[in-house]
N, C-alpha and C positions, 0 to 999 in steps of 0.2 A: 504494500500500500504506500503510495507516494503522498506525503503530506504537503499541503499547500499553506503558504503563509497568508495571514490576513493582508488586506490592502495597505500599501505604504502611504505615509503622510510625510509632509515636510514642515520644518520649523526653522526660522531664521533668527539667530542670536543677535544681540546688540552689536557684536563685532562685524556682522554681515555674513558670517559663516552660516550656510544652510545645511541642516541635518535631515537625512532620511531616517524614518523610524516607523515602528509598528506599535500600536497602542490598542489594548483591549481593556475596557473598563471592568472593574470587579462586579460580580453578580451576587453570589451567595456568601462571599467572604469580604472582609474589609481590606485585607492586605493586597498590595500591588507589588509585584516582583520586577525589579529593574535588572535587566541582563546586559552586561558589558562584555563584549567579545574580546578575543585576543588577537595576536599577530600570527599570520597575515590573513585574517578572516573577515567576516561580515556578520550581520545579525542573523543570516541564514543558518549559522552554526546552531542557533537555539530553536530550530523548527520543532523538534520533538518536545522540548520543555515548554514552548509557547502553546502547543496543542494540548499537552498534558495539564498544565495549570489553568489555562483559560477554560478548558472543558469542565473543570472542577470548581469554577466560580471565582477563581482568583483573577485579579487584575494583572496585566502583563505590559511591560514597556521595554522595547529593545531597539536601540538606535544603531545605525552604522556610525561608528566613531569617526572623528575628523581624520580625513585622509584615506578612508576605506569606503568601498562599495559605492553607493549612490550619494553619499555625503560629500561636501566640498573638500577640495584638496589644495589648501593654500601652499604657495611656493615658499613663503617665508618660514623659517624654522621656529621662530618665536611663537607662532600660532600653536605649536605642538607641545609647549611647556605644560606641565601638569596643572598648574594653577589656573590658567585661562581655560583649559579644557574642562577642568572640574567646574568652574563657574558656569560654563555654557551648558553642561549637563543639568545643573541646578536650575538654570533658566528654563530648560525644557520641562523640568518638574513643575516649576511655577506656572508655565504655560498651560499645563494639564491639571492645575490645581491639586497637585499631589504634595501634601505637606510632609508625609513620611512614606518610605518604601522599604522593602527588603532588598538590599543590594547583593547582587550575585556577579562576581567578576572572575574571568578566566584569563590566565596568562597576563598579557599586558593590561587587560581589563581589571585584573586583580590589583595591579599597581595603581591604576587610575582610581579604583574604588578606595584604596587605602588613603589616597590624598583627598578624595571627596569626604571621607569620614573625618579626616583631620581638619579640613577647611570648613566643613559644614556639618558639625557633629550632631545637630538636632534633627537631621532629616532621615534618620535611619531607625527602623524597628529592629533590624538585625543585619549582620554582614556575613557573607559566605564567600570564601576565597577558594578557587579551584586551581590545581596544578602548582601554583606558587603561593607562598604566604605573603602577607603584607610587609613590604620592605620598610625598615625603620627610617623615619624622616631624617634627612641630613646625611644618610649613608650613601657614599658614591658607589656607582655601579662599576666595579673593576673587573672587566671580563678577563683580563690577563691573570689576575689572582684566582678567579674561579676556575679557569682552565688549568692552571698549575695545580690547584688543590685537587680537582677531580681526576686529573691525570695521575696524581700521586696515590689517591685513595681508591679510585674506581678503575684505573688502568686506561682511561681515555679522557679526552677533553670534552666536557659536557656541552660547551658552547663554542666548539671549534669553528663553526660556520659564521659566527657573528663578525669577526674581523673582515671577512670577505664581503659580507652583506653591507658593512659600513663603508666599504671602499666605493668611491664614486664610479669606478670603472665597472662595477657589477650591475649598475642600473640598466645600461643599454643591453647587456647580455640577458638579464631577466626579462626585459620587455620583448626582446627578439624571440625568446623561448618561453613565453609565459605559460603555455599549456604544459610543457614538459616540467617547468619549475613547480607548478601547482601539483602536478601528479606526483612529484617527488616529495613535496612538503606534506601532502596528505596521502602518503603511500599506505597500501594495505599491509605490506610486509615490514615489520619493525627492523629487519636486518638492513633495509635500504637506508634508514636513518643512521644506523651504526656505521655503515660503509661510507656515506657521503657527508653527513652533518657533523659527526663527532670529531674525526681526525682534523687537527689543525693544519690548514693548508691544502686539504684534499680538494676543495672546490676551485683551486687555482692551478693552472698548468704552467709550464715553463715560460709561456708568452704572457702570463699575467691574466689569463682569462679562464673560462670554464666551458667545457663542451658537454652539452647534454646529449646523451646517446639517443 
């Protein structure tokens, strides 16, 4: 059975950024769940959760976060700082007259949710973090340290792919091979991740690029 998402809506924040989102009002329960997706995903990741909770009377709100899916993709990096992104999510809550919600964040969405909770602590009935825990405020993200530690204790670099993704040269390669890249990111076989994503430097060949098979 293929699940279909409810119709999308749009909301424009004070900054001018426009968000695409799905909203289902609560029926038999007061609570509304806010779903924040991770990288490199969209609100479609939550299709099963949207169907499950909305069919049981819960309210559901799921936006494409800034830079993803059908939401705006500003070229300036400052737009993606966690404080302005948090403020714009709260603007969306205000637009829908949602005083409090249950926050659910996955991956990058969990990081954003942790900042939302810090900057706007009165808006939450509860918080749910999936895949990663809430990072401590003021703690720098040191990918080199994480890769060194996981290599020592796990035998492989957990985030070996991130230095390549952060390189500007990777952008054109990913855009040229978007379908292949997404099939690798969302692979069915866990071994593909172990082969391509964990080893540091695996996604870079001798000419500084990466060839998708």
